[in-house]
N, C-alpha and C positions, 0 to 999 in steps of 0.2 A: 696525131699524138703530140702533147706539148713537150718541148725539150727538157731534159733532166739536167740539173746542176746543183751543186752544193751551195748552201747558204751559211755564211759564218758571221759571228759577231766579233768586232773588235772590243778589247777591253776598256773599261772606263776607269778614270782615276778613283780609288776608293774613298776619298774624302768627299766626293760629290754625292749629296743626299736630296737631290731634286728629281723629278720625273725625266727619264732619259727619252730623247728622241732620236731614233735610228734613221740615219740618212742613207740610202743605198748607193753602192758603187758596183759597176761591173768590173771584174778583174780578169785580165788575160794573162795566163802563166804558162810558159812552156818554152819548147824549142822550135824556133822558126828556121826551115831549111828553103833555100831559094836557088833555082837553077838559073843562071846568068851566063853571059858569054865568057867570063872568066873561069866558070866551072860552078861547082856547088859551094855555096857560102852559108854560114850558119851564125846563129846568135841566139843566146838565151834572153828571154823576154819576160818581165813582170811589170805589167802596166795596168793601170786602172783610170776609169773615168765615170762621170756622174751617170747615174741611172734615171735621174729626174733632172730636167733642164732647170737650173737655177742660178741666179746671180748671188744668192746669199750663202750658199755653201761652197766649199772648196771644189775646183774642177776634178781634182783626183784625190786619192786616198794617200798619196805621197808615199813615204817609206813606213807608214803605219803597219801595213801587212807583214813587213819584215821584221819590225821591232816588237811587235804586240803578239801575245798568244792567242790564236784564233780558237774559238769554240763553236759548235754547231748551234744555229738558230732553230729553236723547237717551240711548240705551243706553249711550253713553260716559261720561255723567255719573257721577261717583264719589260715593259716600256711602250712607247709608241712608234710603231713601224711604218714608215712612208712607203707608200706603193710605187713601184717603178713605173714611168710612163715611156721609157726608151725599150721597146721590145728586144728580146734576146737576139733575134736574127739581124735587127738593125745594129746591135752592139758589136756582133761579129763583123759586119761589114765595115763599121767605123773603125775597129782596130786594124783591119786588113789594110784599109786605106791609109791609116796613119803609119802603120809599119812599113808599107811599100815605099814610103818616101826616103827611107834610109838604104834601099836596095838599088844598086845600079840597074839601069834599063838596058834592053829589054828583059822582063822577067818571063821566063818559059814555063816555070812550074813552082808552086809552093806547097810546103807540106808543114802542119803544125802538131808537134808532138808533146804531150803533157796533159796536165790537168785542163788546159785550154781556158774555159769561162767558168767563173764561180760569181756569186753575188755576196757582196761585203756589206754589212751594215755597221756604219760608224756612229758612235754615241755623241750627242750634243744635248745641251739644255738651255733653257731660257732663265735668266736673271737680270732683267733690265736690258740685256743684250744677248745675243746668240753665242754660247761658248762651246768650245771644243772640249767634250767631257774626258777625253783621253789625255789631253795636255793641260786641261783645266785653264785654258786662255781664251779670250773673247776673239770671235771671227768677224763681228759687226760692231759699229759705234753705237747702235741703238737697236730698236726692233723695227725693221721695215714694215710699211704700211701693208704691202702684199704677202708678207711672210705667212700669215694665217692661212691664206689659200693653198699654199704648199702643204702646210702642217695638217690641213684637213683631210688630205688624200691618205688615208691610212689603209693598212691591210692587216688581216689576222694571220699569223705564222701558222702554217700546218706542219706537221711532223712528216717529212718525206723519206726519212732514213729508216731502213729496215735492219733489224738486227738478227743474226744467225748464231746459233750455238756452234762454237768450233770444235764439233765432234766429228770424227771421221765417219762418213756415211757407210764405209765398208766393214769397219770392225768396232766402232764405238770408242776407239782411242781418242785422246786429245790431239787436235791438230796443232802444228807450230807454225809461227810466221811473225816476222816484224810487224810493227803498226802500219807500215806502208806496203805490206806484202801484197802482190798480186797473185801469188801462188802460195798455198798452205800445204804442209807436208804431214804425212803420218809416218813416223818412224817405226811403228809397230807392224803395219802391213806393207810398208815401202811404196806408198803411194803418193800422189800429188794432185791437189784439188784447186780449181779455179772458182772464185765467188761468182755468181750470176744473180740475176733478180729473183730467181726461183730457188735459190739454194746452191749447192756446191756440184760442179762438173768435174768428173774424173779426167785427168790429162794423161795421154801417153808419154812416157819418159824413157830415157836410156842414159846410162853412164858410161862414157868412152874410156873404160879401164886400160885399154891398149895404148892410150895416150900416156901412160905412166900412173903409178900409184902414189900421188903426192897427197898432201895433207889437205889442200883447199880445193874445192871444185867451183867452177863458174857456170852459171846457167845460160844457154843460148836458145833461141827459138830457131828451129829449121822449118821453113815454110814453103809448102807447095802451092803454086799460084797459077792461074789462068792469066796468060798475056795476050791481049788482042792488039793488033797493030803491027807486030813484028813477029817472026818465027823464033820463039824462045821455050820450046818444050823439052829439048834434050841438053845434056852437058855439051854436046857438040855445037848445037845452035849457040849456046852461050859463049863458048870459046871462039866462035866466028864473029859474033857481035862485039865481044870484048877485045878482039884483035890479039888474042893470046897466041904467042909463037910456039907453045908447047905442043908437040905432035899429037894429033888425034888418035884415039885408039878405037877399036871397033866397038868396045863396050860403051863408049861415050855416046854413040848414036842411039843406043837403047836406054841408057841411063837417064831418068828424069832429072830436070834441073831443080834446084832449091835455092831459095835466098836464106841467108843466115843473118840473124839480128841478136845482139845481146838482150837477154832478158832481165838485165839489171841496169839501174840508172848509172850513166856516166856522162861526161861533159860531152857537148855536141860533136866536136870533131873526132874524138876518140870513139864515139858510137859509130861514126860513119866509117872511120879507119877499121875498127874491129869488123864491121859488116862488109866491108870490101875484101879484107883478108881472109875471112873464113868462106864468103861466097866464092871467091876465086878458087880456094882450095877444095871446094865440093867434097868434103870429108865423108868417107863410108861410114855409116852408123852401126858399126858391130860393137856390141858390148853387152853389159848388164841391164836388163829391164827393171832396174830397182835404183834406189837413192844411193848416191856415193858415200863411202865411209869418210869420216873426218869432217872438217868444217865445210860448210856450204854458204857462198855468197848469196843473200836473199834474192829471190826473183821477184822484183819490184816494179818491172816494166811489163804491163799487160801485153798479152798477145794482140789485142785490138789495136793498141798504140804502136807496136812493132809493125803491124800490117800497113800502117799509115806511111811507113818509111820506105816501102818497097820501090815506089817510083824514083825516089831519091837514090837509093842504092843502085837501081838500074841506070840511071843518069851518071852516077859516079863511075859506072863500069864500062859502058858502051863507048866505042870508038869509031869514027871521030865524033866528038860532040857537036861540032858544027852542022853535021847532018842530022843527028838524031834529037838534039834539044829542040829545034823548031817543030818537031813532030810529036813532042811529049804530051801536048793536048789531046792528040788522037790516039795515043797509047794508053790503053786501060789494063791495069793489073789488079786482080781480085785474088786474095788469099783464099785458099780452099781447105788446106790441112795444116797443122802445127804439130811438131814433136817438140817436147822439151828435152833439151840434150845438156848433160852436165859434163863438162871438160875439166879434168884435173890440172891444176898449176903448182909449180913448185914455188916456194917462197923463199925470198932473201930479205935483207933488211929494208929495202926501199921497194921493191917490185915483186909482183907475181909474174912468174914465167912459165910458158908453155914450150919446152924445147924442141919438140917435134914440129910444131907450127912456126916456131921462131917469132912468137908473140910475147910481148910484155905489157903489163898494166900497172901503172904507178899507184902506190898505196894513197899518195896525196889526191891524185884524181879521183879515187873512189870517195875520199873524204870530202872533197869539194862538191861531189854530186849528191850529198846526202839532203840538202834542202832544195833540190830541183823539183 
């Protein structure tokens, strides 16, 4: 089955009245986590490179994706679209090789979280020279002899985006969600729904009202996973692997271990910090099986992406790392079940605070994560 990815158009200068030539770039956008001798390091990545090997067009899209408003490429998009000759899989490998140069060696494991790879079409046009139609500036001094060969390899854009009516499958009420929401909610029947290729899938959820009846609730994924390569089925197993000095209780031997990951976008280090703090806490999920009252932070980190962080969270927790890091390639962690958990937070001028868990989330950090 061919890989799926979004295709976007970069805008062109409105004064350009010539036929637009859309040159493709592969774009890699997301968070890169790496396990190295110093621990788990992270960085936000937004990089692009040619999807067609050419000496006439820029090697990358530069800052264009950050400054220009992107729109979806559809069959109604006008212009000449050049067909990529660097396959999706090769683009992934090229990005990984390029990014690995900035990470200290040895690298025991890497995880990529976010949109990952998409295809960008940047507009150009011919007028005695090849012009960048976004900046309306020339990129060549003339028309190269072999440029026509590149321009002749075109493709027809097919509409790969499916639209669903945001109607609750359970009660017919309107579903609510931000434009980047990974979960849509129905306030009428108190349910949460995850978009899939076939429609909406109902998600199990719970609100931990015993944590306090505050005005704002944050969503988290509580994930049960199969871990192969080490014994980590129970809370007692986890406390042993993490070298937690807290005395083990008899119930810990029977209680299943769960990973906890934020269901909202936040900066890379904070995502790892929150995952570590809540996973160590192993919070009992006793509460109301309905949406929280008051404001809710949008759940915009899909559970599929949260599942990609599990080995990174594992690496952040186990001790000593010098023993477990070299074994990461043999340890397999597969998510099996996920529960959407809303935890209420108190709010002050600068932060959201959960006093029982002793956790604070800065408002500025949430604001900075909006464009991730």
